[in-house]
C-alpha positions as CSV (number, residue, x, y, z in Angstrom):
1,M,-57.3,3.7,-16.6
2,R,-57.5,2.5,-13.0
3,H,-54.6,2.6,-10.6
4,K,-53.6,-0.1,-8.3
5,G,-55.2,1.6,-5.2
6,A,-58.6,1.5,-6.9
7,E,-58.2,-2.1,-7.7
8,L,-57.3,-2.9,-4.1
9,M,-60.4,-1.0,-2.9
10,D,-62.6,-3.1,-5.1
11,A,-60.9,-6.4,-4.3
12,P,-62.8,-8.9,-2.2
13,L,-61.3,-10.6,0.9
14,E,-60.4,-14.0,-0.5
15,L,-60.2,-16.8,2.1
16,T,-59.7,-20.6,1.8
17,S,-62.7,-22.6,3.1
18,G,-60.6,-23.6,6.1
19,E,-59.7,-20.0,6.9
20,E,-63.3,-18.9,6.5
21,E,-64.5,-21.7,8.8
22,A,-61.9,-20.9,11.5
23,L,-62.5,-17.2,11.3
24,T,-66.3,-17.7,11.5
25,L,-65.9,-19.9,14.6
26,D,-63.7,-17.3,16.2
27,R,-66.2,-14.5,15.5
28,A,-63.6,-12.8,13.4
29,L,-65.6,-12.1,10.3
30,T,-68.3,-9.5,9.5
31,T,-69.5,-7.6,6.5
32,D,-69.0,-3.9,5.8
33,S,-71.6,-1.3,4.8
34,K,-71.3,-2.5,1.1
35,G,-71.9,-6.2,2.1
36,R,-68.2,-7.2,1.6
37,L,-66.7,-9.8,3.8
38,T,-64.1,-8.3,6.2
39,L,-62.3,-9.0,9.5
40,V,-64.0,-7.5,12.5
41,G,-62.6,-4.0,13.3
42,L,-60.8,-3.6,10.0
43,T,-61.6,-2.3,6.5
44,V,-61.6,-4.7,3.6
45,E,-58.4,-3.3,2.4
46,E,-56.8,-3.7,5.8
47,S,-58.2,-7.2,6.0
48,I,-56.7,-8.2,2.7
49,W,-53.3,-6.9,3.8
50,Y,-53.5,-8.5,7.2
51,I,-54.5,-12.0,5.8
52,E,-51.7,-11.8,3.1
53,H,-49.2,-10.8,5.7
54,K,-50.3,-13.6,8.1
55,R,-50.0,-16.1,5.3
56,Q,-46.5,-14.9,4.6
57,W,-45.6,-15.0,8.3
58,L,-46.8,-18.6,8.5
59,A,-44.8,-19.6,5.4
60,E,-41.7,-18.0,6.9
61,R,-42.1,-20.2,10.0
62,V,-41.9,-23.2,7.6
63,N,-39.0,-21.8,5.5
64,D,-36.3,-20.2,7.6
65,T,-34.7,-18.4,4.6
66,L,-37.9,-16.5,4.0
67,R,-38.0,-15.4,7.6
68,R,-34.7,-13.5,7.2
69,K,-36.0,-11.8,4.0
70,S,-39.1,-10.1,5.3
71,R,-39.3,-8.0,8.4
72,E,-41.2,-5.2,6.6
73,G,-44.8,-4.6,7.6
74,R,-44.4,-6.2,11.1
75,K,-45.4,-3.0,12.9
76,R,-48.5,-2.5,10.7
77,Y,-49.4,-6.2,11.1
78,L,-49.2,-5.9,14.9
79,E,-51.3,-2.7,14.8
80,L,-54.0,-4.3,12.7
81,Y,-53.9,-7.5,14.9
82,E,-54.5,-5.4,18.0
83,R,-57.4,-3.5,16.5
84,H,-59.0,-6.7,15.0
85,E,-58.6,-8.7,18.2
86,F,-60.1,-5.9,20.3
87,A,-63.1,-5.7,18.0
88,R,-63.4,-9.5,17.9
89,L,-63.4,-9.8,21.7
90,Q,-66.1,-7.1,21.9
91,V,-68.3,-9.2,19.6
92,I,-67.8,-12.3,21.8
93,G,-68.5,-10.2,24.9
94,A,-71.7,-8.9,23.4
95,E,-72.9,-12.4,22.4
96,H,-72.2,-13.5,26.0
97,E,-74.2,-10.7,27.4
98,V,-77.2,-11.5,25.2
99,R,-77.0,-15.2,26.3
100,A,-76.7,-14.3,29.9
101,E,-79.7,-11.9,29.7
102,N,-81.8,-14.3,27.6
103,P,-80.7,-17.8,28.5
104,T,-83.6,-19.4,26.5
105,K,-82.4,-17.7,23.3
106,N,-79.2,-19.7,23.0
């Protein structure tokens, strides 16, 4: 019998086509050592939690009653956001360096 933690570890990062397109353009996606899609700088498990929390936050902006219900997880969300954004900006910086060093390989 598998427990919930094992199921989460095997779960893929599920994105809408719009989310995947936007995250790809933002250089926010990568694959882990097992070939699973993940957010740059985060594990798959962290990416799943982060995306779900972000979706919930966006829904709360639309529905004010939800906003009051859920403040849990905000600290973790912000920690993952910082780690993800730092890694994403490193990717963008590395791409810029390659283009600057090899302008013909754009």
